[in-house]
N, C-alpha and C positions, 0 to 999 in steps of 0.2 A: 676697815675691819670687816666689812661684809664679805670680802672675797679672799680671806686668808685660808690656807690649807691646814688649819689647826681646828680640831674638834671643839665645838662650843664649850663643852664641859672643861676642857683643859685651858682654853682661852680665858674664860671667866675666872677660873681659879688662879691662873697666873697673874691676871690683872689684880685680883684681890691681894695676893701675896706681895706684889710690888707696891701696892698702895699702902699696905700696913706700916712699913717703916717711915713712909712720908707722913702719914697721919700722926704717928708717934712723935716724930721730930717736930712737926708743926704745933702740936698741942702739949709737948713736954710730958708725955705719958709713956708707960711701957705696959702693953696689953699682953695677956698670957697667949703665947704662940699656939699651944695646943687647942685652947678654947676657940681662938680666932680662926684657926685652920678648919675646925669643924663647922664654925659658923659660915665661913666662906663656901664650903662644900654645900651646906644646907641652903644657903641663899642662892647659890648658883643653880641648884636643882629647881628651886622655886621659880627663878627667873626664866629658866629654859622651859618650864612647864606652863608658863603664863601665855595666854593667847590674848594679848592686849594690843592696842593700836600703836603703842610706843615701843621702840626697840628694847628687847629684853636686856641687851648689853647696857644701854643707858640706865634702865631701871635698876639693874644690878649694882652699878657703881653708885648711883644716887642713894639707894637703900642701904648699901653697905656703909657709906660714909655717915649717913644719918644715924644709923644704929651704933656705929663706933662712938659718935659724939654722945649719944644717949648713955652708952655703957661707961664712957669716961665720967659722966656726971653721976650716974646711978649705980655703978658697979657692973662688973662683967657677969655675963650669964650665957649659957648655951642656948642657941635658937632651936625652937621646935619647928618641924615642917609647917605647921599651921601658922605660927608666928611669922615665919619667913614669907609664906604666901600672902598673908595679910599686909606685911610690910611692902612687898612688891606692888600689890593692888593699891595700897594707900599712896605710894609714890606716883603711880600712874594717874590716880585721881587728882593729886596736887598739880602735876604737870599739865593735865588737861584743863584745870581751872585757870592756870596762868596763860593758856593759849587763847588767842582771839580767833575770830573766824578766818582770817587770812593767813595766819602763821601758826601752824601746829608745832609743838615742842619736840619734834623728832625729825 
């Protein structure tokens, strides 16, 4: 994925759009397409703007799935840019906590 000729914005959004029906099927839910398309764009931008040690692509996928699960339980809502940035940062911190000194999670 690091050497594809697809702009990061398009790549992350396409990943999100392809993961959505898989998530819906796996959890037996139907999320609002327009809300989730906006959330995918917002989270994609937050991931691309992050300057963290972990790959922004990995953080995007982890944060997106985590938030879909939260929305499944608590109801759907549009992400704000601040929420998306905090979600990306929070996933980075969680992955760093899981890593030991010899094995980074990226």
